[in-house]
C-alpha positions, 0 to 999 in steps of 0.5 A: 966272802967278796971283796969290800968294793964288790960289796959296796958296789952291790949295795947300790942295786939293792932294793928298798927291801933288800937293804932293810934286810941288811941293815938288819943283819948288819946292825943287828936292829931293826931298818929305820925309816930311812931313804934307800940312800940312807941305808945304803951309807949305814951299810957302808959304814959297818962293811969298811969297819968290819973289813979294816977291823977298826971304827971307820972315820964317818966324816970321811964316808959321808965325804966320798958320799958326797963325791959320788962314790956311794951313790946310787949309781958308781961313778968311777974316776975319769967319768965325764959329765958334759952338758950345755947351759945357757949356750956354753958347755960345762963339762965335768971330770969325776975324781977320786977326791971330788968332781974337777970343773975349770981348774978345781974340784968340787965335792959334789956335781951339785957345788958345780951345779950352784957354781954354773947357775948361781942356784941350789940345783941337783946336780944329778939332776942337772947333768941328766943322772936322775928321773926329771928335765935337767931343764 
């Protein structure tokens, strides 16, 4: 059986149909009408429960997801995100517990984007990780 880390990483490459099948396999119930990301989180939760033999702290799982650990792109500590904004270079670095920008660690790239722009932004979009122009 693959290691937990490999199983979690495999979730990032699964299609929505595959995620629904995995949900049914792990939860013994039809998959709800969730986004693929929420299906990944639910399956990851169950995988971690089984691997540890006990209930997983759901709040911790959500924090990890917000920090990018379970995003559709697995982001490893040390990964750098750089973009230019209003003539200023914005650089953030992924860490185990979030994203470092300047002398602070933020829980998500979106929190950094808000700090920089003063507006609510999708952090992955701000840093050019998703479709669409980061403006």
